[in-house]
N, C-alpha and C positions, 0 to 999 in steps of 0.2 A: 955752711949749714950742715948739721948731721942728719936731722930728721925734720919733718914737718912741725913737730913740737917745739922746735927752736925758733919758729916764726911768730913774731908778734901778731901778724894778721890772723894766723890760725887760733892763737890763744884768745884774741879778742872776739873772733867769731864763735868760739865755744862759749864764751861769756854771754854773747848775744842770744845763743840758743837757749841757755839757762833763763835769760830775761824773758824771752818769748814764751817759754813754757810757763814761767811764773805768772806772766800777765794773762795768758789764755785760760788759766784755771778758773778765772772769774767770768768767762764768757758764758752766754746762755747755753744750757745743756743741749738744746736742739741744734747748736752749731758745732757740736763735737765732731760730726762727720763732714762738716762744711768748712767754714773758714778756719776753724781750730786746726783741723787736720792739714789744710793746705799751708797755713802759716808755719806750723811746726815742721812739715816736711821741707818746705822751701828753706827755712833757716838751717835745718840739719844739712842740707845739701852744700851749704857754703863751706864749713870746715871739712866735710867729707870730700869735696872735690879738690880742696887745697891739699889734703892728705894724700889722695889718690894721685894727683899730679906730681907731688913731690916724690912719690915712690916710683915713678916712671923712669925710664932710662935716658930720656932726652929732654932737653930744655924746651924743645918745640912742643912736646906732649905736655909738659908742665904748664907752659903758657896756655895751651888749648883748655886744659882743666881750670885754669885761673879765669879764663873767659867764661866758662860754664858757671863758675862761682859768682861772677859778676851778674850773669843772667838771673841766678837764684836771688841775688841781692835786690834786683829790680822787682822780682815777684814779692819779696818780703815787703819792700817799700809800698808797693801797690796794695797789698793785703792790709798792711797797717793804716793806709789812707781809708780804705773801705771800713775797717774796724772803727776808725774815728768818726767817719761819716754816720755809721750806724750806732754811734755812742756805746760801743763795746769797750772802748778805752777813752780816757779823757785827754785833753790836750797836753798835759804835763807828761803823761806816760808816753804819748806819741812823740813829743819833743826829745825826751830822753833816748827812746829807741832810735829815732831818726838821726840824732847826733851820733850815735854809735855806728849807724849805717854809713853815714858820711865818712867817718874815720876809716872803717873797714874798706869802703869803696876806694878811698884814696890810697890806702895801703896796698890793695890789690893792683891798682894802676901803677903804683911805684914798683912793685915787684915784677910785674909784666915788663915795664920799661927796663928795669935792671937786667932781666933775663934776656931780653931781645938785644941788648947792647953788649952782651958778652961775646 
């Protein structure tokens, strides 16, 4: 790996951020500083923590940042469920985003396992 940009998990999480921004554009305006802000910040945290961890000098630190990214993934998932329950998104959008979350989560766990076994 040369940089974080070489990681599929980073690229996929960047795509997820774009999807989150696109879907939250249609949320009620009164939610701009509520769930829209929370969802966007949590989604941005995923690729940001992957990038920051990859830029650290030790694998142990990298793994720590990957775990933080996993925590942000759980936040995004929770906020998407709330958005679905409040009917801010429909079931098809939820399914699409949730499937992407599942893939990214799996990639994060795989990368953590790989780094811990080095």
